[in-house]
C-alpha positions, 0 to 999 in steps of 0.5 A: 892579882893575888891568888885567893886560898879556898879554905873555910872556917868551921861555922861556914860549913853550911854556906860552903855546902850550898855554894857547892850545890850551886857550882854542881848545878851550873856545871851540869847545866853547861854539860847537858844544856839544861835550864836550871835558872829557877833552882839557882835562884832558890839556892842563891836566896838561901845562900844570901840569907844563911850568910846574913844570919851567920855573920850577924851573930858571930861570937867574939872568937869567931870574929877573930877567926874571920879577921884572920881568914886566909882568903881575906884581902891584904894591904896590896889587894886593897892597893890594887883595887883602890889606888892608881899610880902605885910606886913602892918604896923600900928600905929603912936606910939603916939595915934592910928592907922589911917586906912585912911592911909595904909602902909607897906613893899612890893616888886616891882619885885626885889625892896624892897620898903615901900608903903604908900597911902590914902585908902577909903572904898567901903561901908558905914561901911568901909568908916566910919572905914577909914573916907572916906580917910581923914586922922587924924594927927596920919595918917600923923605921921604913914606915916612919921614913916614908911618913916623914917623906909624905910630911916633907911634900905635904901629902896625907898618909893612909895606913892599913893595919893587919898584923898578929904583932911585931916580931918577937925574935932575938934579932928583932930584940937585938935591933931594938923593936921596942925602941922602934915602936916607941919612937914611931908613937912619939913621932906620929903625934908630931906629923903635920899631915893628915893620918888615917888608919884602917884596920882590915884584919887583925890589929894586935898589940904594939905591932899594930900601934907602931903605925897606928897613931892617926887622926881617924881610925877606921875598922872593917866590920869583922876586923879586930883591934886589941892589946893582945891576942885572945890566946895570949891573954888566956895563957897569961890570965888562966895559964891555958889557951883553951879559955881563948873564947872567954878572953875574946869576950873580955877583951872587947876587941871587935869593931862594934865594941871599939866604936862603942868605947870611942876607940875607932871612929867608923865601922865599914860594913863588909859584904854578906859572908865577910870581906873574903867573899867579895874583895871588890865590894869591900874595897869599893866600900873602904875607898868611899869612906877613906876618900870622904875622911881624907877630904875632911881632914885635908881642910884642917891646918897642921896645928889643928890636926896635931892638937886633935890627934893628941886629944883623941888619944888622951880621951881613950880609956880612963885612969885615976890618980892616987 
């Protein structure tokens, strides 16, 4: 089981203080054999109310912070809690295995599925190994290889999106990162099996879209999905990352914004205090929605899947021909 960091965001300060009070009371009660039930109940009530009030009124940039929270569950944390018979598959059969993207066979209740997703690290050593969840070209080629394998056996694909973007380094460019993402976009429109994506953290730019062309797009309540990060947008438009709050509001990157605009299909509520406060609860909620979505898509013939997938993306956004 993954080790959870204990870092906290600035706006969580009051929540952390009450949690610390509860911990101290419990420790005192254990050491001195005291009954602190009444005090604990009072503090627990205050804690839940404070969590609810805090997380119901987040600004877009605060939503970005929650989506990037280091204690938030990552792809393999969901795999551990939602699936059985997990068998990881590695390598793109061309260059190497990119550990920023993980994938393999698993079982979601009675459904045999291919599971894919970006994976970040919990400490510096793991983050260096997984490149902070930023895939190289071989990561996208591995993902497509596994999706084609799923198509060969007529199995659905479930994809977890959580990346700050594709890796923009020299080696990545030399090996064709743009071509790898573009090729995936084209080929995912042609796959004859159900494809479901769930944005579990941050879905940034083509790095997210490179494994994100799916029949249904699900988002956790505090996840974000955008063509660019608020910092990057502010640096381009205003030449200063200090205006990232303004950029975050303009980008409309929150789950509820994207649901309203018709980009995502369903928003999955997170526990009070965010997904990082209760991994098991958010995994259970996501599993239920994934199972229901998969059960519905599995009834559709391949031709209808492809046609509806294309129609879905053609309907996103607006344009005018001159």
